[in-house]
C-alpha positions in Angstrom: -37.0 -85.1 44.3 -40.0 -85.8 46.3 -41.8 -87.3 43.3 -38.8 -89.4 42.3 -38.8 -91.2 45.7 -42.6 -91.8 45.7 -42.4 -95.5 44.6 -39.8 -96.5 47.2 -42.2 -97.5 50.1 -44.2 -99.8 47.8 -41.1 -101.4 46.4 -39.8 -102.0 50.0 -43.2 -103.4 51.1 -43.3 -105.8 48.1 -39.7 -106.9 48.8 -39.7 -107.1 52.6 -43.2 -106.6 54.1 -42.1 -107.5 57.6 -39.2 -105.0 57.6 -38.6 -103.0 60.8 -37.9 -99.5 59.8 -35.8 -96.9 61.7 -36.4 -93.3 61.0 -33.8 -90.8 62.2 -34.8 -87.1 61.9 -33.0 -83.9 62.7 -33.9 -80.3 62.6 -35.0 -79.8 59.0 -33.3 -76.4 58.8 -30.0 -77.9 59.9 -30.5 -80.8 57.5 -31.0 -78.5 54.6 -27.9 -76.5 55.4 -25.9 -79.7 55.8 -27.2 -80.9 52.4 -26.2 -77.5 50.9 -22.7 -77.8 52.1 -22.5 -81.5 51.1 -23.4 -80.6 47.5 -20.8 -77.9 47.5 -18.2 -80.4 48.8 -19.2 -82.8 46.0 -18.9 -80.1 43.4 -22.6 -80.1 42.4 -23.1 -76.5 43.6 -20.7 -73.5 43.4 -19.6 -72.1 46.8 -20.6 -68.7 45.3 -24.3 -69.8 45.2 -26.5 -68.9 48.2 -28.6 -71.6 49.7 -31.7 -69.6 48.7 -30.6 -69.9 45.1 -30.4 -73.7 45.2 -33.1 -74.9 47.6 -35.0 -76.7 44.9 -32.0 -78.7 43.8 -31.0 -82.2 44.9 -33.7 -82.4 47.5 -32.1 -79.7 49.7 -35.6 -78.4 50.6 -37.9 -81.3 49.9 -36.1 -83.9 51.9 -37.0 -81.9 55.0 -40.8 -82.5 54.3 -40.6 -85.3 56.8 -44.4 -85.4 57.3 -45.0 -86.1 53.6 -42.3 -88.7 53.4 -43.4 -90.5 56.6 -47.1 -90.4 55.5 -46.2 -92.1 52.3 -44.4 -94.9 54.2 -47.4 -95.2 56.6 -49.6 -96.0 53.5 -47.6 -99.2 53.1 -46.5 -100.2 56.6 -48.2 -100.1 60.0 -46.9 -97.6 62.6 -45.5 -100.3 64.9 -43.0 -101.3 62.2 -41.3 -97.9 62.7 -38.9 -96.7 65.4 -38.6 -92.9 65.1 -35.5 -91.3 66.7 -35.0 -87.5 66.9 -31.3 -86.6 66.7 -31.4 -83.7 69.1 -33.3 -85.7 71.8 -33.0 -89.4 71.3 -29.5 -89.7 69.8 -27.4 -86.7 70.8 -28.5 -86.7 74.4 -29.3 -90.3 74.7 -25.9 -91.9 74.3 -26.2 -95.7 74.7 -30.0 -95.4 75.4 -30.6 -94.8 71.7 -28.6 -97.9 70.7 -30.5 -99.9 73.3 -33.8 -98.7 71.9 -32.7 -99.8 68.4 -31.6 -103.2 69.6 -34.9 -103.7 71.5 -36.9 -102.6 68.5 -35.0 -105.1 66.3 -35.2 -107.8 68.9 -31.4 -108.4 69.1 -29.0 -108.7 72.0 -28.7 -105.3 73.6 -25.3 -106.0 75.0 -23.7 -106.3 71.6 -21.1 -103.6 70.8 -20.1 -103.6 67.1 -16.5 -103.2 66.1 -15.5 -99.6 65.4 -18.7 -98.2 67.0 -16.7 -95.7 69.1 -14.6 -94.4 66.2 -15.1 -91.0 64.8 -16.4 -91.4 61.3 -16.0 -88.2 59.4 -14.2 -84.9 59.6 -15.6 -81.7 58.4 -14.0 -79.9 55.5 -13.4 -76.2 56.1 -15.2 -73.6 54.0 -11.8 -72.6 52.6 -11.1 -76.2 51.5 -14.6 -76.4 49.9 -13.9 -73.2 47.9 -10.4 -74.4 46.8 -11.8 -77.8 45.9 -14.4 -76.2 43.7 -11.5 -74.6 41.7 -9.3 -77.7 41.8 -9.4 -80.8 44.0 -5.6 -81.1 43.7 -5.2 -77.5 44.7 -7.4 -78.0 47.8 -5.5 -81.1 49.0 -2.1 -79.5 48.2 -3.0 -76.4 50.2 -4.3 -78.5 53.1 -1.1 -80.5 53.2 1.5 -77.8 52.5 0.2 -74.5 53.8 -0.1 -74.9 57.5 -1.5 -71.5 58.3 -4.6 -71.7 56.0 -6.7 -71.9 59.2 -5.8 -68.4 60.0 -7.8 -67.0 57.0 -10.6 -69.5 57.2 -13.1 -66.9 58.5 -12.5 -64.8 55.3 -13.7 -67.7 53.1 -16.8 -68.6 55.0 -19.8 -69.8 52.9 -22.6 -68.2 54.9 -26.2 -69.1 55.4 -27.8 -65.9 56.4 -30.4 -65.5 59.2 -33.0 -64.3 56.6 -32.5 -67.6 54.7 -32.9 -69.6 57.9 -36.1 -67.6 58.6 -37.4 -68.6 55.2 -36.6 -72.2 55.9 -38.3 -72.0 59.3 -41.4 -70.6 57.7 -41.4 -73.2 55.0 -40.9 -76.1 57.4 -43.2 -75.0 60.2 -46.4 -76.5 58.9 -44.6 -79.7 58.0 -43.2 -80.0 61.5 -46.7 -79.4 63.0 -48.1 -82.2 60.8 -45.2 -84.5 61.8 -45.9 -83.8 65.5 -49.5 -85.0 64.9 -48.3 -88.1 63.1 -45.8 -89.0 65.8 -47.9 -87.9 68.8 -44.9 -86.1 70.0 -43.7 -82.5 70.4 -40.5 -81.9 68.4 -37.6 -79.7 69.7 -36.9 -77.8 66.5 -38.8 -74.5 66.6 
């Protein structure tokens, strides 16, 4: 996946050399786990597969190599064309401050509030729903609509990510996070 995206920065530079680029990053372990569940929801991965079995699929692991991706972009764009936001510090805790930083970076009116900006965008699908959907999408939606007590057995259908798997992810990502901290000149809150 990393190699497949290698030409994107050059293409963007050729198309829009003055682009202002916003990079939003989150804990790479949480991002990998989220990607794993996303691919289960989309039917690409069986809910019976452990995350450790599928790390090399669909960029689940490689998309968290933020340092490598960012370095590639820095080969084509100067650092001042980037605003880097860290989810856990700049966005989750910052509230409207993050929006104001984005507006200032882009040079737009910071008092603007887009329509729908306060609406909740997505709902999480339960692990039970993901398992049923893997068998049959119709079955999953039928059960969600017509079997009101399914939540009572949700814990039995959990699709786990084990601590040992998180430890492997942490060990894999640690050198990449260190390199990213050097690139950003900033300590990151992840490990």
